[in-house]
N, C-alpha and C positions, 0 to 999 in steps of 0.2 A: 504494500500500500504507499502510495506515495504522500507525504508529509509536507508540510510547508516549512518555509524559512524563517529563520530566527534572525533579523539584524542586531548584532550587538551595538555597544556603547562607539564602540570604534569604527563602524562602518562592516566591520567581518560578516559574512553569513554563515549560518549552519543550520543542520537541518533539527527543526523542533525534537528533543527527546524529551518525552512523559518524564522518566525516570530522575531527569536533572530538576524538574519542578518538585516531585515529589522528594526528594532528599532536601531540597531548601525547607519545603513546607514542614517536614520532620523536624530538620535543626531549628526551626524557630519555636518547637514544642508540638505541633498538631500530631494527633495519633495516625498512625502510619495507614490505616484505613482511612481515614479524614482524608487526607492527602491523597490516597490515592482516588477517593472519588472527587476531589476538588481538581485535579491534573486530568483527569476523565475528562470533564463538564468543560473545562477550559478548552482540551484539545479539541472537544466536539463543536465549539464556538467557533475557533479560529481556524479550523480544516479549510472553510471556505474561502480565506485569503491566501494570497500568493507568500505574502512575507507580513512578519508581525514584528514590533520591535520587543526588547528587552524590558521594555519600560512600560510597554501595553500588558506584558505578560505579566510583569508585578502588579500592575495596579489593579488587574483582573484578579489574581491569586489573592490579593488583600482584601478585597473587596467580599469574595468569598470565604476567605479565613475569619473574617470578622462575624460574621454570621454563628461560624460555629466555633472559634476559639479566640476573641478578644484579647487573650492575654499572650498567646501564640504570635498574634498581630504586633503586638508591645516588642516582643522578641524581636521580629524580624527589621522591625524599624532601629531599635538599636543597634543590630549588627551592622545594617547599611551606615547610620551614621558612625559609630566605632571602627570599624572595619574598611567600610568602602569610602568611608569620607563624603556620604550621600546626604542629602538634607530632607 
């Protein structure tokens, strides 16, 4: 099955890999089952696009995660600020 491309912050493109998103969600504190459900829903929503930015994926993931685990959202945002130097 052909998947869509992810446009990284530096402009590089790579295929979408669901497990990368699952890993990020689990590291933020989501349960594995919830992380897999979120990643699957996002993949289904994004599959109609040819390419999507990491920012779009991040925002959609945080929106979904907020419904399931607000504390995990805070963990994700803390990691972005502390490690990735994002605001």
